[in-house]
N, CA, C and O atoms as a Tripos MOL2 file, in Angstrom:
@<TRIPOS>MOLECULE
protein
  260   259    65     0     0
PROTEIN
NO_CHARGES

@<TRIPOS>ATOM
      1 N           0.8140   -1.2020    0.0000 N.3       1 MET1
      2 CA          0.0000    0.0000    0.0000 C.3       1 MET1
      3 C           0.8570    1.2640    0.0000 C.2       1 MET1
      4 O           0.3300    2.3770   -0.0290 O.2       1 MET1
      5 N           2.1710    1.0920    0.0330 N.am      2 GLU2
      6 CA          3.0500    2.2490    0.0720 C.3       2 GLU2
      7 C           2.9110    3.1020   -1.1860 C.2       2 GLU2
      8 O           2.9810    4.3280   -1.1120 O.2       2 GLU2
      9 N           2.7180    2.4680   -2.3330 N.am      3 ILE3
     10 CA          2.5590    3.2210   -3.5860 C.3       3 ILE3
     11 C           1.3220    4.1020   -3.5180 C.2       3 ILE3
     12 O           1.3590    5.2500   -3.9610 O.2       3 ILE3
     13 N           0.2410    3.5900   -2.9780 N.am      4 LYS4
     14 CA         -1.0060    4.3490   -2.8610 C.3       4 LYS4
     15 C          -0.7630    5.6540   -2.0970 C.2       4 LYS4
     16 O          -1.1110    6.7340   -2.5750 O.2       4 LYS4
     17 N          -0.1630    5.5440   -0.9050 N.am      5 GLU5
     18 CA          0.0890    6.7400   -0.0940 C.3       5 GLU5
     19 C           1.0670    7.6900   -0.7720 C.2       5 GLU5
     20 O           0.8900    8.9070   -0.7180 O.2       5 GLU5
     21 N           2.0960    7.1420   -1.4090 N.am      6 THR6
     22 CA          3.1000    7.9710   -2.0790 C.3       6 THR6
     23 C           2.4750    8.7780   -3.2090 C.2       6 THR6
     24 O           2.7020    9.9840   -3.3130 O.2       6 THR6
     25 N           1.6900    8.1170   -4.0540 N.am      7 VAL7
     26 CA          1.0680    8.7990   -5.1970 C.3       7 VAL7
     27 C           0.0570    9.8330   -4.7200 C.2       7 VAL7
     28 O           0.0370   10.9590   -5.2170 O.2       7 VAL7
     29 N          -0.7770    9.4590   -3.7660 N.am      8 GLU8
     30 CA         -1.7830   10.4080   -3.2740 C.3       8 GLU8
     31 C          -1.1350   11.6230   -2.6230 C.2       8 GLU8
     32 O          -1.6090   12.7460   -2.7930 O.2       8 GLU8
     33 N          -0.0660   11.4070   -1.8850 N.am      9 HIS9
     34 CA          0.6370   12.5310   -1.2510 C.3       9 HIS9
     35 C           1.3260   13.4020   -2.2980 C.2       9 HIS9
     36 O           1.2210   14.6280   -2.2550 O.2       9 HIS9
     37 N           2.0340   12.7690   -3.2420 N.am     10 ALA10
     38 CA          2.7640   13.5250   -4.2690 C.3      10 ALA10
     39 C           1.8300   14.3340   -5.1650 C.2      10 ALA10
     40 O           2.2210   15.3740   -5.6960 O.2      10 ALA10
     41 N           0.5980   13.8560   -5.3300 N.am     11 SER11
     42 CA         -0.3510   14.5740   -6.1840 C.3      11 SER11
     43 C          -1.1230   15.6310   -5.4030 C.2      11 SER11
     44 O          -1.9950   16.3020   -5.9550 O.2      11 SER11
     45 N          -0.8060   15.7790   -4.1260 N.am     12 GLY12
     46 CA         -1.5120   16.7770   -3.3190 C.3      12 GLY12
     47 C          -2.9780   16.4330   -3.1410 C.2      12 GLY12
     48 O          -3.8090   17.3200   -2.9480 O.2      12 GLY12
     49 N          -3.2950   15.1610   -3.2030 N.am     13 GLY13
     50 CA         -4.6890   14.7400   -3.0490 C.3      13 GLY13
     51 C          -5.4990   14.7650   -4.3300 C.2      13 GLY13
     52 O          -6.6860   14.4400   -4.3170 O.2      13 GLY13
     53 N          -4.8750   15.1480   -5.4420 N.am     14 GLU14
     54 CA         -5.5790   15.1890   -6.7310 C.3      14 GLU14
     55 C          -5.9270   13.7890   -7.2320 C.2      14 GLU14
     56 O          -6.9630   13.5820   -7.8650 O.2      14 GLU14
     57 N          -5.0420   12.8280   -6.9380 N.am     15 LEU15
     58 CA         -5.2830   11.4440   -7.3580 C.3      15 LEU15
     59 C          -5.6780   10.6080   -6.1560 C.2      15 LEU15
     60 O          -5.0560   10.6940   -5.0980 O.2      15 LEU15
     61 N          -6.7020    9.8090   -6.3210 N.am     16 LYS16
     62 CA         -7.1330    8.8690   -5.2940 C.3      16 LYS16
     63 C          -7.0030    7.4690   -5.8730 C.2      16 LYS16
     64 O          -7.5130    7.1940   -6.9590 O.2      16 LYS16
     65 N          -6.3270    6.5900   -5.1570 N.am     17 ILE17
     66 CA         -6.1210    5.2180   -5.6170 C.3      17 ILE17
     67 C          -6.9310    4.2830   -4.7330 C.2      17 ILE17
     68 O          -6.8760    4.3580   -3.5060 O.2      17 ILE17
     69 N          -7.6770    3.4070   -5.3760 N.am     18 GLU18
     70 CA         -8.4400    2.3970   -4.6600 C.3      18 GLU18
     71 C          -7.8970    1.0290   -5.0520 C.2      18 GLU18
     72 O          -7.8890    0.6780   -6.2320 O.2      18 GLU18
     73 N          -7.4470    0.2610   -4.0780 N.am     19 ILE19
     74 CA         -6.8840   -1.0590   -4.3260 C.3      19 ILE19
     75 C          -7.9130   -2.1050   -3.9230 C.2      19 ILE19
     76 O          -8.3540   -2.1600   -2.7750 O.2      19 ILE19
     77 N          -8.2850   -2.9320   -4.8920 N.am     20 CYS20
     78 CA         -9.2530   -3.9990   -4.6550 C.3      20 CYS20
     79 C          -8.5670   -5.3190   -4.9490 C.2      20 CYS20
     80 O          -8.3180   -5.6470   -6.1090 O.2      20 CYS20
     81 N          -8.2590   -6.0770   -3.9110 N.am     21 ASP21
     82 CA         -7.5580   -7.3370   -4.1150 C.3      21 ASP21
     83 C          -8.5110   -8.5220   -4.0130 C.2      21 ASP21
     84 O          -9.6990   -8.3570   -3.7390 O.2      21 ASP21
     85 N          -7.9850   -9.6940   -4.2340 N.am     22 SER22
     86 CA         -8.7280  -10.9550   -4.1080 C.3      22 SER22
     87 C          -9.9650  -11.0100   -5.0020 C.2      22 SER22
     88 O         -11.0110  -11.5030   -4.5800 O.2      22 SER22
     89 N          -9.8550  -10.5150   -6.2190 N.am     23 ALA23
     90 CA        -10.9490  -10.5710   -7.1990 C.3      23 ALA23
     91 C         -12.2360   -9.9360   -6.6890 C.2      23 ALA23
     92 O         -13.3240  -10.4560   -6.9360 O.2      23 ALA23
     93 N         -12.1230   -8.8310   -5.9890 N.am     24 GLN24
     94 CA        -13.3060   -8.1350   -5.4810 C.3      24 GLN24
     95 C         -14.1420   -7.5240   -6.5930 C.2      24 GLN24
     96 O         -15.3680   -7.4690   -6.4900 O.2      24 GLN24
     97 N         -13.4900   -7.0640   -7.6560 N.am     25 LEU25
     98 CA        -14.2280   -6.4160   -8.7410 C.3      25 LEU25
     99 C         -14.5400   -7.3590   -9.8880 C.2      25 LEU25
    100 O         -15.6740   -7.4130  -10.3630 O.2      25 LEU25
    101 N         -13.5300   -8.1060  -10.3380 N.am     26 TYR26
    102 CA        -13.6720   -8.9900  -11.4890 C.3      26 TYR26
    103 C         -12.8990  -10.2780  -11.2480 C.2      26 TYR26
    104 O         -11.9600  -10.3190  -10.4520 O.2      26 TYR26
    105 N         -13.3100  -11.3190  -11.9460 N.am     27 LYS27
    106 CA        -12.5800  -12.5870  -11.8730 C.3      27 LYS27
    107 C         -11.2550  -12.4650  -12.6220 C.2      27 LYS27
    108 O         -11.0900  -11.6100  -13.4920 O.2      27 LYS27
    109 N         -10.3360  -13.3240  -12.2680 N.am     28 ASP28
    110 CA         -9.0170  -13.3620  -12.8930 C.3      28 ASP28
    111 C          -9.1290  -13.4720  -14.4130 C.2      28 ASP28
    112 O          -8.3860  -12.8180  -15.1450 O.2      28 ASP28
    113 N         -10.0460  -14.2900  -14.8730 N.am     29 SER29
    114 CA        -10.1880  -14.5210  -16.3140 C.3      29 SER29
    115 C         -10.7640  -13.3160  -17.0560 C.2      29 SER29
    116 O         -10.7000  -13.2730  -18.2840 O.2      29 SER29
    117 N         -11.3270  -12.3330  -16.3420 N.am     30 ASP30
    118 CA        -11.9060  -11.1440  -16.9800 C.3      30 ASP30
    119 C         -10.9960   -9.9230  -16.9060 C.2      30 ASP30
    120 O         -11.3450   -8.8670  -17.4340 O.2      30 ASP30
    121 N          -9.8420  -10.0450  -16.2660 N.am     31 ALA31
    122 CA         -8.9690   -8.8920  -16.0460 C.3      31 ALA31
    123 C          -8.5600   -8.2160  -17.3510 C.2      31 ALA31
    124 O          -8.6100   -6.9900  -17.4500 O.2      31 ALA31
    125 N          -8.1600   -8.9910  -18.3430 N.am     32 HIS32
    126 CA         -7.7110   -8.3780  -19.6030 C.3      32 HIS32
    127 C          -8.8520   -7.6310  -20.3020 C.2      32 HIS32
    128 O          -8.6150   -6.6140  -20.9550 O.2      32 HIS32
    129 N         -10.0690   -8.1200  -20.1720 N.am     33 LEU33
    130 CA        -11.2140   -7.4520  -20.8050 C.3      33 LEU33
    131 C         -11.5640   -6.1440  -20.0920 C.2      33 LEU33
    132 O         -11.8770   -5.1460  -20.7410 O.2      33 LEU33
    133 N         -11.5100   -6.1520  -18.7760 N.am     34 THR34
    134 CA        -11.8670   -4.9400  -18.0330 C.3      34 THR34
    135 C         -10.8360   -3.8380  -18.2140 C.2      34 THR34
    136 O         -11.1900   -2.6610  -18.2680 O.2      34 THR34
    137 N          -9.5590   -4.2110  -18.3090 N.am     35 VAL35
    138 CA         -8.5170   -3.2010  -18.5310 C.3      35 VAL35
    139 C          -8.6200   -2.6500  -19.9500 C.2      35 VAL35
    140 O          -8.5470   -1.4370  -20.1470 O.2      35 VAL35
    141 N          -8.7900   -3.5250  -20.9360 N.am     36 SER36
    142 CA         -8.8460   -3.0510  -22.3260 C.3      36 SER36
    143 C         -10.0980   -2.2200  -22.6050 C.2      36 SER36
    144 O         -10.0870   -1.3750  -23.5000 O.2      36 SER36
    145 N         -11.1700   -2.4470  -21.8560 N.am     37 SER37
    146 CA        -12.3920   -1.6660  -22.0550 C.3      37 SER37
    147 C         -12.3470   -0.3340  -21.3160 C.2      37 SER37
    148 O         -13.1480    0.5600  -21.5890 O.2      37 SER37
    149 N         -11.4010   -0.2010  -20.3750 N.am     38 GLY38
    150 CA        -11.3040    1.0280  -19.6020 C.3      38 GLY38
    151 C         -12.1230    1.0020  -18.3160 C.2      38 GLY38
    152 O         -12.1910    2.0060  -17.6060 O.2      38 GLY38
    153 N         -12.7470   -0.1360  -18.0100 N.am     39 ALA39
    154 CA        -13.5470   -0.2440  -16.7900 C.3      39 ALA39
    155 C         -12.6780   -0.1120  -15.5380 C.2      39 ALA39
    156 O         -13.1250    0.4160  -14.5190 O.2      39 ALA39
    157 N         -11.4390   -0.5930  -15.6200 N.am     40 VAL40
    158 CA        -10.4600   -0.4170  -14.5460 C.3      40 VAL40
    159 C          -9.1540    0.0440  -15.1650 C.2      40 VAL40
    160 O          -8.9050   -0.1910  -16.3480 O.2      40 VAL40
    161 N          -8.3230    0.6950  -14.3760 N.am     41 GLY41
    162 CA         -7.0790    1.2320  -14.8930 C.3      41 GLY41
    163 C          -5.9290    0.2490  -14.9330 C.2      41 GLY41
    164 O          -5.0040    0.4050  -15.7300 O.2      41 GLY41
    165 N          -5.9780   -0.7710  -14.0730 N.am     42 MET42
    166 CA         -4.8790   -1.7210  -13.9920 C.3      42 MET42
    167 C          -5.4240   -3.0430  -13.4760 C.2      42 MET42
    168 O          -6.3300   -3.0690  -12.6430 O.2      42 MET42
    169 N          -4.8690   -4.1350  -13.9730 N.am     43 GLY43
    170 CA         -5.3100   -5.4440  -13.5030 C.3      43 GLY43
    171 C          -4.2080   -6.4630  -13.6440 C.2      43 GLY43
    172 O          -3.2140   -6.2290  -14.3310 O.2      43 GLY43
    173 N          -4.3850   -7.5900  -12.9950 N.am     44 ALA44
    174 CA         -3.4140   -8.6760  -13.0730 C.3      44 ALA44
    175 C          -4.1610   -9.9890  -13.2190 C.2      44 ALA44
    176 O          -5.2240  -10.1840  -12.6310 O.2      44 ALA44
    177 N          -3.5980  -10.8730  -14.0000 N.am     45 SER45
    178 CA         -4.2030  -12.1930  -14.1500 C.3      45 SER45
    179 C          -3.1040  -13.2430  -14.1540 C.2      45 SER45
    180 O          -1.9350  -12.9420  -14.3940 O.2      45 SER45
    181 N          -3.4940  -14.4550  -13.8890 N.am     46 SER46
    182 CA         -2.5410  -15.5560  -13.8250 C.3      46 SER46
    183 C          -2.0610  -15.9250  -15.2270 C.2      46 SER46
    184 O          -2.8470  -15.9540  -16.1740 O.2      46 SER46
    185 N          -0.7850  -16.2040  -15.3460 N.am     47 LEU47
    186 CA         -0.2070  -16.5960  -16.6280 C.3      47 LEU47
    187 C          -0.8200  -17.8910  -17.1440 C.2      47 LEU47
    188 O          -0.8910  -18.1050  -18.3550 O.2      47 LEU47
    189 N          -1.2600  -18.7490  -16.2410 N.am     48 THR48
    190 CA         -1.8200  -20.0380  -16.6570 C.3      48 THR48
    191 C          -3.0940  -19.8880  -17.4810 C.2      48 THR48
    192 O          -3.4800  -20.8190  -18.1870 O.2      48 THR48
    193 N          -3.7490  -18.7400  -17.4040 N.am     49 LEU49
    194 CA         -4.9510  -18.5100  -18.2150 C.3      49 LEU49
    195 C          -4.6430  -18.5300  -19.7060 C.2      49 LEU49
    196 O          -5.5180  -18.8180  -20.5230 O.2      49 LEU49
    197 N          -3.3990  -18.2220  -20.0560 N.am     50 TYR50
    198 CA         -3.0290  -18.1080  -21.4600 C.3      50 TYR50
    199 C          -2.3200  -19.3460  -21.9920 C.2      50 TYR50
    200 O          -2.0050  -19.4150  -23.1800 O.2      50 TYR50
    201 N          -2.0670  -20.3170  -21.1330 N.am     51 ALA51
    202 CA         -1.4460  -21.5640  -21.5720 C.3      51 ALA51
    203 C          -2.3800  -22.2530  -22.5520 C.2      51 ALA51
    204 O          -3.5800  -22.3560  -22.2950 O.2      51 ALA51
    205 N          -1.8670  -22.7090  -23.6310 N.am     52 GLY52
    206 CA         -2.6980  -23.3310  -24.6650 C.3      52 GLY52
    207 C          -3.0560  -22.3430  -25.7700 C.2      52 GLY52
    208 O          -3.0030  -22.6910  -26.9500 O.2      52 GLY52
    209 N          -3.4130  -21.1330  -25.4070 N.am     53 ALA53
    210 CA         -3.7450  -20.1080  -26.3990 C.3      53 ALA53
    211 C          -2.4890  -19.4390  -26.9480 C.2      53 ALA53
    212 O          -2.4340  -19.0700  -28.1220 O.2      53 ALA53
    213 N          -1.4860  -19.2850  -26.0960 N.am     54 ILE54
    214 CA         -0.2220  -18.6670  -26.4930 C.3      54 ILE54
    215 C           0.8790  -19.6970  -26.2380 C.2      54 ILE54
    216 O           1.2380  -19.9310  -25.0840 O.2      54 ILE54
    217 N           1.4160  -20.3100  -27.2780 N.am     55 PRO55
    218 CA          2.3880  -21.3950  -27.1060 C.3      55 PRO55
    219 C           3.5800  -21.0600  -26.2150 C.2      55 PRO55
    220 O           4.0420  -21.9240  -25.4690 O.2      55 PRO55
    221 N           4.0820  -19.8470  -26.2700 N.am     56 ALA56
    222 CA          5.2450  -19.4800  -25.4650 C.3      56 ALA56
    223 C           4.9460  -19.5620  -23.9670 C.2      56 ALA56
    224 O           5.8590  -19.7720  -23.1690 O.2      56 ALA56
    225 N           3.7010  -19.4030  -23.5850 N.am     57 VAL57
    226 CA          3.3240  -19.4570  -22.1720 C.3      57 VAL57
    227 C           3.4910  -20.8650  -21.6180 C.2      57 VAL57
    228 O           3.7960  -21.0320  -20.4370 O.2      57 VAL57
    229 N           3.2950  -21.8730  -22.4500 N.am     58 ASP58
    230 CA          3.4220  -23.2580  -21.9990 C.3      58 ASP58
    231 C           4.7960  -23.5290  -21.3920 C.2      58 ASP58
    232 O           4.9290  -24.3820  -20.5140 O.2      58 ASP58
    233 N           5.8050  -22.8200  -21.8480 N.am     59 PHE59
    234 CA          7.1650  -22.9830  -21.3150 C.3      59 PHE59
    235 C           7.1970  -22.7010  -19.8140 C.2      59 PHE59
    236 O           7.9120  -23.3710  -19.0690 O.2      59 PHE59
    237 N           6.4280  -21.7160  -19.3730 N.am     60 PHE60
    238 CA          6.4160  -21.3240  -17.9670 C.3      60 PHE60
    239 C           5.4510  -22.1460  -17.1260 C.2      60 PHE60
    240 O           5.4610  -22.0460  -15.8990 O.2      60 PHE60
    241 N           4.6270  -22.9490  -17.7660 N.am     61 CYS61
    242 CA          3.5980  -23.7110  -17.0570 C.3      61 CYS61
    243 C           3.9220  -25.2000  -16.9490 C.2      61 CYS61
    244 O           3.0220  -26.0200  -16.7680 O.2      61 CYS61
    245 N           5.1880  -25.5460  -17.0590 N.am     62 VAL62
    246 CA          5.6220  -26.9310  -16.9410 C.3      62 VAL62
    247 C           5.6370  -27.2910  -15.4550 C.2      62 VAL62
    248 O           6.2790  -26.5960  -14.6670 O.2      62 VAL62
    249 N           4.9470  -28.3600  -15.0550 N.am     63 PRO63
    250 CA          4.9360  -28.7030  -13.6280 C.3      63 PRO63
    251 C           6.3170  -29.1320  -13.1310 C.2      63 PRO63
    252 O           7.0840  -29.7620  -13.8590 O.2      63 PRO63
    253 N           6.6100  -28.7910  -11.9140 N.am     64 LEU64
    254 CA          7.8870  -29.1720  -11.3130 C.3      64 LEU64
    255 C           7.7640  -30.5910  -10.7690 C.2      64 LEU64
    256 O           6.7220  -30.9700  -10.2350 O.2      64 LEU64
    257 N           8.8190  -31.3620  -10.9080 N.am     65 SER65
    258 CA          8.7530  -32.7410  -10.3970 C.3      65 SER65
    259 C           9.4830  -32.8720   -9.0900 C.2      65 SER65
    260 O           9.5310  -33.9600   -8.5160 O.2      65 SER65
@<TRIPOS>BOND
     1     1     2 1
     2     2     3 1
     3     3     4 2
     4     3     5 am
     5     5     6 1
     6     6     7 1
     7     7     8 2
     8     7     9 am
     9     9    10 1
    10    10    11 1
    11    11    12 2
    12    11    13 am
    13    13    14 1
    14    14    15 1
    15    15    16 2
    16    15    17 am
    17    17    18 1
    18    18    19 1
    19    19    20 2
    20    19    21 am
    21    21    22 1
    22    22    23 1
    23    23    24 2
    24    23    25 am
    25    25    26 1
    26    26    27 1
    27    27    28 2
    28    27    29 am
    29    29    30 1
    30    30    31 1
    31    31    32 2
    32    31    33 am
    33    33    34 1
    34    34    35 1
    35    35    36 2
    36    35    37 am
    37    37    38 1
    38    38    39 1
    39    39    40 2
    40    39    41 am
    41    41    42 1
    42    42    43 1
    43    43    44 2
    44    43    45 am
    45    45    46 1
    46    46    47 1
    47    47    48 2
    48    47    49 am
    49    49    50 1
    50    50    51 1
    51    51    52 2
    52    51    53 am
    53    53    54 1
    54    54    55 1
    55    55    56 2
    56    55    57 am
    57    57    58 1
    58    58    59 1
    59    59    60 2
    60    59    61 am
    61    61    62 1
    62    62    63 1
    63    63    64 2
    64    63    65 am
    65    65    66 1
    66    66    67 1
    67    67    68 2
    68    67    69 am
    69    69    70 1
    70    70    71 1
    71    71    72 2
    72    71    73 am
    73    73    74 1
    74    74    75 1
    75    75    76 2
    76    75    77 am
    77    77    78 1
    78    78    79 1
    79    79    80 2
    80    79    81 am
    81    81    82 1
    82    82    83 1
    83    83    84 2
    84    83    85 am
    85    85    86 1
    86    86    87 1
    87    87    88 2
    88    87    89 am
    89    89    90 1
    90    90    91 1
    91    91    92 2
    92    91    93 am
    93    93    94 1
    94    94    95 1
    95    95    96 2
    96    95    97 am
    97    97    98 1
    98    98    99 1
    99    99   100 2
   100    99   101 am
   101   101   102 1
   102   102   103 1
   103   103   104 2
   104   103   105 am
   105   105   106 1
   106   106   107 1
   107   107   108 2
   108   107   109 am
   109   109   110 1
   110   110   111 1
   111   111   112 2
   112   111   113 am
   113   113   114 1
   114   114   115 1
   115   115   116 2
   116   115   117 am
   117   117   118 1
   118   118   119 1
   119   119   120 2
   120   119   121 am
   121   121   122 1
   122   122   123 1
   123   123   124 2
   124   123   125 am
   125   125   126 1
   126   126   127 1
   127   127   128 2
   128   127   129 am
   129   129   130 1
   130   130   131 1
   131   131   132 2
   132   131   133 am
   133   133   134 1
   134   134   135 1
   135   135   136 2
   136   135   137 am
   137   137   138 1
   138   138   139 1
   139   139   140 2
   140   139   141 am
   141   141   142 1
   142   142   143 1
   143   143   144 2
   144   143   145 am
   145   145   146 1
   146   146   147 1
   147   147   148 2
   148   147   149 am
   149   149   150 1
   150   150   151 1
   151   151   152 2
   152   151   153 am
   153   153   154 1
   154   154   155 1
   155   155   156 2
   156   155   157 am
   157   157   158 1
   158   158   159 1
   159   159   160 2
   160   159   161 am
   161   161   162 1
   162   162   163 1
   163   163   164 2
   164   163   165 am
   165   165   166 1
   166   166   167 1
   167   167   168 2
   168   167   169 am
   169   169   170 1
   170   170   171 1
   171   171   172 2
   172   171   173 am
   173   173   174 1
   174   174   175 1
   175   175   176 2
   176   175   177 am
   177   177   178 1
   178   178   179 1
   179   179   180 2
   180   179   181 am
   181   181   182 1
   182   182   183 1
   183   183   184 2
   184   183   185 am
   185   185   186 1
   186   186   187 1
   187   187   188 2
   188   187   189 am
   189   189   190 1
   190   190   191 1
   191   191   192 2
   192   191   193 am
   193   193   194 1
   194   194   195 1
   195   195   196 2
   196   195   197 am
   197   197   198 1
   198   198   199 1
   199   199   200 2
   200   199   201 am
   201   201   202 1
   202   202   203 1
   203   203   204 2
   204   203   205 am
   205   205   206 1
   206   206   207 1
   207   207   208 2
   208   207   209 am
   209   209   210 1
   210   210   211 1
   211   211   212 2
   212   211   213 am
   213   213   214 1
   214   214   215 1
   215   215   216 2
   216   215   217 am
   217   217   218 1
   218   218   219 1
   219   219   220 2
   220   219   221 am
   221   221   222 1
   222   222   223 1
   223   223   224 2
   224   223   225 am
   225   225   226 1
   226   226   227 1
   227   227   228 2
   228   227   229 am
   229   229   230 1
   230   230   231 1
   231   231   232 2
   232   231   233 am
   233   233   234 1
   234   234   235 1
   235   235   236 2
   236   235   237 am
   237   237   238 1
   238   238   239 1
   239   239   240 2
   240   239   241 am
   241   241   242 1
   242   242   243 1
   243   243   244 2
   244   243   245 am
   245   245   246 1
   246   246   247 1
   247   247   248 2
   248   247   249 am
   249   249   250 1
   250   250   251 1
   251   251   252 2
   252   251   253 am
   253   253   254 1
   254   254   255 1
   255   255   256 2
   256   255   257 am
   257   257   258 1
   258   258   259 1
   259   259   260 2
@<TRIPOS>SUBSTRUCTURE
     1 MET1         2 RESIDUE 1 A MET
     2 GLU2         6 RESIDUE 1 A GLU
     3 ILE3        10 RESIDUE 1 A ILE
     4 LYS4        14 RESIDUE 1 A LYS
     5 GLU5        18 RESIDUE 1 A GLU
     6 THR6        22 RESIDUE 1 A THR
     7 VAL7        26 RESIDUE 1 A VAL
     8 GLU8        30 RESIDUE 1 A GLU
     9 HIS9        34 RESIDUE 1 A HIS
    10 ALA10       38 RESIDUE 1 A ALA
    11 SER11       42 RESIDUE 1 A SER
    12 GLY12       46 RESIDUE 1 A GLY
    13 GLY13       50 RESIDUE 1 A GLY
    14 GLU14       54 RESIDUE 1 A GLU
    15 LEU15       58 RESIDUE 1 A LEU
    16 LYS16       62 RESIDUE 1 A LYS
    17 ILE17       66 RESIDUE 1 A ILE
    18 GLU18       70 RESIDUE 1 A GLU
    19 ILE19       74 RESIDUE 1 A ILE
    20 CYS20       78 RESIDUE 1 A CYS
    21 ASP21       82 RESIDUE 1 A ASP
    22 SER22       86 RESIDUE 1 A SER
    23 ALA23       90 RESIDUE 1 A ALA
    24 GLN24       94 RESIDUE 1 A GLN
    25 LEU25       98 RESIDUE 1 A LEU
    26 TYR26      102 RESIDUE 1 A TYR
    27 LYS27      106 RESIDUE 1 A LYS
    28 ASP28      110 RESIDUE 1 A ASP
    29 SER29      114 RESIDUE 1 A SER
    30 ASP30      118 RESIDUE 1 A ASP
    31 ALA31      122 RESIDUE 1 A ALA
    32 HIS32      126 RESIDUE 1 A HIS
    33 LEU33      130 RESIDUE 1 A LEU
    34 THR34      134 RESIDUE 1 A THR
    35 VAL35      138 RESIDUE 1 A VAL
    36 SER36      142 RESIDUE 1 A SER
    37 SER37      146 RESIDUE 1 A SER
    38 GLY38      150 RESIDUE 1 A GLY
    39 ALA39      154 RESIDUE 1 A ALA
    40 VAL40      158 RESIDUE 1 A VAL
    41 GLY41      162 RESIDUE 1 A GLY
    42 MET42      166 RESIDUE 1 A MET
    43 GLY43      170 RESIDUE 1 A GLY
    44 ALA44      174 RESIDUE 1 A ALA
    45 SER45      178 RESIDUE 1 A SER
    46 SER46      182 RESIDUE 1 A SER
    47 LEU47      186 RESIDUE 1 A LEU
    48 THR48      190 RESIDUE 1 A THR
    49 LEU49      194 RESIDUE 1 A LEU
    50 TYR50      198 RESIDUE 1 A TYR
    51 ALA51      202 RESIDUE 1 A ALA
    52 GLY52      206 RESIDUE 1 A GLY
    53 ALA53      210 RESIDUE 1 A ALA
    54 ILE54      214 RESIDUE 1 A ILE
    55 PRO55      218 RESIDUE 1 A PRO
    56 ALA56      222 RESIDUE 1 A ALA
    57 VAL57      226 RESIDUE 1 A VAL
    58 ASP58      230 RESIDUE 1 A ASP
    59 PHE59      234 RESIDUE 1 A PHE
    60 PHE60      238 RESIDUE 1 A PHE
    61 CYS61      242 RESIDUE 1 A CYS
    62 VAL62      246 RESIDUE 1 A VAL
    63 PRO63      250 RESIDUE 1 A PRO
    64 LEU64      254 RESIDUE 1 A LEU
    65 SER65      258 RESIDUE 1 A SER
């Protein structure tokens, strides 16, 4: 939360940041759609969502033995 306080202080209160974790707003699988539509400013999703659709991602999704 340090970034939130830093940005809000540096902007003199002009910017307000709201952090919603644990999929409070959208599911992990919808993050890319909500960011691209402008519904939210920033989002994160699991890399495993793209395994199969993007071949290069499969490299990172190899199970450890």
